C-alpha positions, 0 to 999 in steps of 0.5 A: 478588230476586237481587243482580244484579237490584236496582234493575232493574225496568225491565230485567226488564219489558223482558225479560219482555215479550220472552219473552211476544212470543216465546211467542206467535209473534213474534221479537225480537233484542236487545243488552244493553249495559253495563260488566263486572259491571253485571249483564247475566249475572244479567238474562240468567238472570232472562230464562231463568227467566221462559220455562219453556215455551221452549227456552233455548240458551246461548252464552258467548264465550271469550276464548281462542277468539276466533281459532277460527272458528265456535267460538261457533256450535258452542255454539249449534248442537250440541244441535239437530244432529238437525234439520239434515236438515230444512234445504235441501241446500246450507244443510245442507252449508255449516253442517256444514262450518262446524261441522267435521262434514264436509269440503268446499270452504269454505262462503260465510258467506251459506249458513251464515247461512241454515242457522243461521236455518233450524236455529233456525226448525226448533227453534222449531217444537217450542216457542219458542226463546230464544238467550242469547249472553253475553260477545258481545265474546269471540265468534269473528268468524265466529260474531258475524257469523253470529248478527247476520245471523240476528238481523237476519232474524228475523220470525215464527219464535218465536225471540229472540236476546239478546246481552250485550256491554260496548261497541258497538265490541266487536262491530261486527257487532251495529251497528244491533240494538235495545239496552238499556243496563244502568247502574250501580245507583241510590245507594239500591240500591247502598248496600243491596247493599253492606250485604248483603255487609258483615260489620260496620256501615261508616262512612257516608263510606266507604260513600258513597265506595265507591258513588261509586267503583264507580258502582253496579256490583253486581259491584264492590260484591259483590267489594270487601269480599272483596278489602279488609282490615278495616283498609282497610274501616274506614280510610275516608278515612285510608288516603289511597289510591284503592280498587281498584274495577276488578273485575279488581283485586278478583279478583286480590287474592282470589288472593293468600291462596290456596295456590300449587297452588290458584293454578296450578289456577286458571290452568290452568282459565283457559288451558283454554277448553273447561271439560273437567274431564278435560283439566283434571285430566290437565294438573294431574296433569302439574303435580303438583297433587292434587284437594285443590287445588280445595277453597280456590277452591271454598270462596272461590266462585271456581270450580265443578267438575262436568260443566264447570269454571266460573268464578263470573264470566266476568271471573275468567278473564281476570283470572286469566290476565293476572295470571300472568307470561309464564313461567307462561303458557308453562308451563301452555300447554305442559302443555295442548298435551301433554294435548290429543289431536292427532288429535281436536283438532289445532287447539287442540293447535297453538294451545296449543303456539304460546302455549307457544313462547318463541322460533321453533319450526319444528315448532310453526309447521308445526302452525299452518300445518296448522291455517290450512288447516283453518280456511280449509276451514271458511270461517274466514278470520279464523281461518286468518289468525291461525294463519298470522300466528303461524306466521310469527312462529314460523318460524326460517328467514327464507325460509320465514318470508317466505312464511308472512308473505305467506300471512298477509297474503293471508289477512288481506286476504281476511278484510278486515283490510287494516291487519293485512295491510299489517304482515304485508307489512312482515314479509315484505319483511324477509326474502329474497324471490323475484322471484315473491313480490315480484310477490305483494306488489305484487299484494296492495297493488294489490288493496288499493288497488282494494278500499279506494276507491283506484281511480284508483291501482290500475291502475298498481300492478296493471300493475306486478305483472303485469309482474313476474309475467309471466316467473314465473307466466303464469297469475297474470300474465294474471289481473292484467292483466285486473284492471288493465284492469278497474281502468283502465276503472273509473277512466277519465279519473280514473286516476293513470297506467296508462291504458286504452290503456297497460294494454291494450297490455301485456295484449295482449302477455301474451294469447298465452302460454297453451297452453290459453286459458280463458274469462278469457284470451279476455276478456282478449284481447277486451278488449285487442284492443278498445282496441288494434285496434278493436271488429271485431277483438275480436268473435270473441274475445268470442264464444269466451269466451262460449261457455264460460259457458253450456256449463259448460266453466269451474269455478264459481269461474272463472265467478263471477269473470269473469261480470260482466265477460262481461256487460259485454263482451256489452253493450258489444261484441256488443249481443246482448240475448238473450245478455246477458239469459241471462248476467245470469240465469245469473250470478244463479243461479250466485251463489245456488247457490254462496252467493257472498255477495261476488259476488251483490250484483254479479249481482243489480245486473247483472240489475236493469239488464237488467230496466230496459233490457228495460222490466220495471220492476216486476221491476227494482224488486222485484229492487231490494228484494232487492238492498238485502237482499243488500247488507246481508247481505254487509256490501257498500258497492256503490253501487246504480247499478241503483236510479239507472238505474231511477229515471231511466227511471221519470222520477222526478226527486227520487229520481234527482237525490238518488241522483246528488247522493250519488254524484257526490262519492263517485265523484270522491273515489274516482277512479271515472270509470265511476261518473261516466259512469253518473250523467251517463247517468241524468241525461241519460235523465231530462232527455230524458224530461222534455223538458229537452233542453238539460240532457240535453245538458249531462249527456251532454257531461260524460261523453265518455270512451269508454275506459270499458267498459260499456253506460253509455258507449253510453247516454251517446252515444245520449242526447247525440245525441237531446239535441243534435238536440232543442237545435238543435245537431245538429253536436255529436252527429256524433262520438257517431254515429260511435262508435256506428256503429262499435261497432254495425256490429261487433256486427251485431245488431238491438239495436245496429243499431236503435239506430244507425238511430234515432240517425241518423234524428234527424240526417237531413234530409228523407224519408231520415229516414223510412227510418231511423225505419222500420228502427229500429222494425222492428229494435227490435221483434225484440228485448226492449228495449221502452223503445228501441222505445217511444222510436223510436215517440215520435221517429218520431211527433214527426217525422211531426207536424212533417212535418204527417202528423198522422194517422200521428203520432197512431198512433205517439204513442198506441202509444208513450204506452201502452207507456211507461205500461205499463212505468211510464216516467211522464216519457216517457209525459207527453212523448208525451201532450204530443206527442199533444195537439199533433196535436189528439188526446186522450190516453186515460185510464187506470186503475191497479190496485193489488195490494190493498195488498201490502207490498213484501216481500209483492209480492216473495214473490207474484212469486216464487210466480208464478215457480214457486219453493217456500217454501224457495227463496223463503226462501233467495232473500230471506234469510228463514226458511221459517216467515216466508214461510209467514206472509207468504203467509197475509197475501197470501192474505187480502189478495187473497181467494184460498185457494192458490198456484194462485189467486195464480199465475192 
């Protein structure tokens, strides 16, 4: 057995089982974790040797390439590029752009991840594939995130991805994946390994001390005898000093006896991460280093030079690099910059030149700035931020340095590195800033507050930034005002200054400064007008804004940015369900087609609410499963309000209460008034369904904040009116009805007017109430809002029963009960059933058919097949490979005892 595998029977068996699973078509992901030198690489080599029938693809993280986006992914995918033609168009384009094989707009990480998943799946069709990722802690961030994304979606592709890393915190993207911890060798195996490399017998006490201080680390045990003199080994306790058990120290001590030219060659190789021997020898020639300088390093086992320049162990590279002085490092990087082709590899040239710079240098900074642009185009915001930061640090002119620092801060913020962004903002503010730049600084700080859970503080900061930007950049100012209005509406009564009214008045003054208004400008004008002049005045502006979305008169980026706000404006101001339905469907479609992973969770959540209010609760639940997958893929912390509303409308008390309890503290702590309104709405819906009207009234009264925007605000008013009437305090519903009437009258749609008529009927005495109930049923029957129609029939039936018109009451109540049960609204169905029994009728018994025991994911896939999606389209929708979808379909056909997709559609 190889030295690194001594005492590793358990680990070897585990890796052998993984190989066996892959060869029979299963897929696995594993993180092998342990301190440097513990034998992770040896275990990975062993696993590869146990898989002669598999294709093995290897990646090694390289410390000096940490800032180069997708550098690690390029290692993995390069041998498989011939299979990229099999990928769906958008995925293939995204992956080619990320790998620098083609130019184009920056691809979304979501599409890149799906492209890699598809590529590995296609490679595994030929023979099982094992991807070995060593030194994952030195992968660039983009590659680590993409490979972790893929690892979490492996199902039946006959693919395994095995990562090796030191500590969990080194690669946050791998959190949650199965782990195998590799510790030091047992004492007996450690002694045996140490004895195998000692040239002479060793005192037992010295041996025990070495084993104890190395903690059984195999590499330390192997390297220690090479780095200690015979006197030190023989001295034992008499030396008095601690043994150099740090592995890097062992490697550095081995450098001491080597010739100067050999050490220079090793440093050159350590600073050149590509391992290109031509490049290394070209640089060596510049330094006056001959070919014979390699011989001592090769003889010592430190280096091998063949098709690649490779170190014996990955830790040798950083040990050699960090042992050099700053002057020596600048010198070798300068030479490497000189010999790196600026045409074929401009980014690496720029990076070497930056490492060689001893002080500010405009030429080097300009080169880094160009590299940042290319990194951003490949979808690497982290890499772009690194290039921009170094460019700022090397810029001699204070004015240009401030601008570059500001650009670097914006790139850091885009990459989610907000603490680093704050430091760069301080660097920018140290230089002279224009008014426009100061406005951008304030905007960035405000956006950081908004996105880092400081919602209550965001509105005044955004308002301040917008005011600064208005005379300098009118377009950016209007966008900032719109963001400020959004922040104020989100915060509601929890805002720390910057009330909705205050922001709306400022935004209203800025709305007319655009000679050719965009969809965003119309939305800004509509929302500002809504809070300054009322609903009726805002209606035409909302309609003008919405005209641009379905007609495609705006760019995809602008549509994705403002689509969510347009959806809310339709629900709040127009009460046009058909427009809302079409808009949310288009929002999801655009986000999917663009691979906009940051926006997709918001789009899916909005669509889920639409399904819920349409009474399509099964579709909403299925979309909820997709939302879980999307938010995981996006590493998003979006609170699942769609799930909360679905649980409330379904009448599931434990699930609703649990979600409300979770959200209540979070929304208060983060200053999110809108979140509190949604939780109150959900509670009121649930309690009204259960017939617990006093509790519903208490919940609705907690959320009387009409300055917030959204269907949730009016949902609360609707529930309050019903709860107050049923609790015997109709006078408490008067203000809510007045507000509801104002907005629904302005919209003038059957949805809004039907809801208003139903609410007014509740507050009307005598025969006049019947006219309002009949109007509500007639109007709501024209709109695809079946829960509201069913509730209108329920309330009308309850009124008829109290009027002693039992026969008519039974008809309405039975219809309502059947509608509720068809939709899955069990609490309301039971309420209708109780009322029906009170009329002397008996509720009909119903049987519920199940889908032959389909799992949640199988049910999702079956639904998408029935919608007409192809296997590749389903795979993209659910973040799976095409092969996994095919495997699930075989299971679905077997459970349903059918043979084809046509049978499933029938």
